[in-house]
C-alpha positions as CSV (number, residue, x, y, z in Angstrom):
1,M,0.0,0.1,0.1
2,Y,1.2,3.5,-0.9
3,Q,0.2,7.2,-0.2
4,F,1.1,10.0,-2.1
5,N,0.9,13.8,-1.7
6,T,-2.0,14.6,0.8
7,M,-1.8,11.0,2.3
8,T,-5.4,10.4,2.2
9,A,-6.0,8.0,-0.4
10,K,-4.5,4.5,-0.2
11,H,-3.3,2.8,-3.6
12,Y,-2.8,-1.0,-3.6
13,F,-0.8,-2.8,-6.1
14,C,-0.2,-6.5,-6.8
15,S,2.8,-7.7,-5.1
16,I,3.8,-10.2,-8.2
17,C,3.5,-8.0,-11.3
18,G,3.2,-4.4,-9.4
19,I,-0.1,-3.6,-11.4
20,Y,-2.3,-1.0,-9.5
21,T,-5.2,-3.1,-8.2
22,H,-7.4,-0.6,-6.1
23,H,-7.7,2.3,-3.9
24,Q,-9.2,4.1,-1.2
25,R,-10.5,7.5,-2.6
26,R,-9.1,10.7,-1.7
27,S,-12.2,12.3,-2.6
28,N,-14.4,10.0,-0.1
29,P,-12.1,7.8,1.8
30,S,-15.2,5.5,2.6
31,Q,-15.4,4.7,-1.2
32,Y,-12.9,2.3,-3.4
33,G,-12.2,2.7,-6.9
34,F,-11.0,-0.7,-8.7
35,N,-9.1,-1.4,-11.5
36,V,-11.5,-3.5,-13.8
37,A,-8.5,-3.4,-16.5
38,C,-6.9,-6.3,-14.4
39,L,-9.6,-8.5,-14.4
40,E,-9.4,-11.1,-17.3
41,G,-11.8,-10.7,-20.2
42,V,-12.7,-7.1,-19.2
43,N,-11.8,-3.9,-21.5
44,P,-12.8,-0.9,-19.5
45,L,-12.8,1.1,-22.8
46,E,-15.5,-0.8,-24.2
47,L,-18.0,-0.4,-21.1
48,E,-20.6,2.1,-22.0
49,N,-21.4,4.8,-19.5
50,I,-18.3,4.2,-17.3
51,P,-15.6,7.2,-16.9
52,T,-12.0,6.2,-17.5
53,Y,-8.9,7.9,-16.3
54,D,-5.4,7.8,-17.6
55,G,-3.8,7.2,-14.2
56,V,-2.0,10.6,-14.4
57,N,-4.4,13.4,-14.3
58,H,-6.7,12.9,-11.2
59,P,-10.2,14.4,-11.9
60,E,-10.0,16.6,-8.5
61,D,-6.9,18.4,-10.0
62,M,-8.6,19.6,-13.4
């Protein structure tokens, strides 16, 4: 688990391959975000009405 900048969000990564798996949200710490792209057979770009982020630009920073 890693914490950056404000130390509010908690980011979790796979201990084997290092992929980001999920995080406890900065904007609402009682909620979690999940990386569905690491699920077999799921392409997040093909999911309708689901916002995707590039992993660099946080929506709260805009």
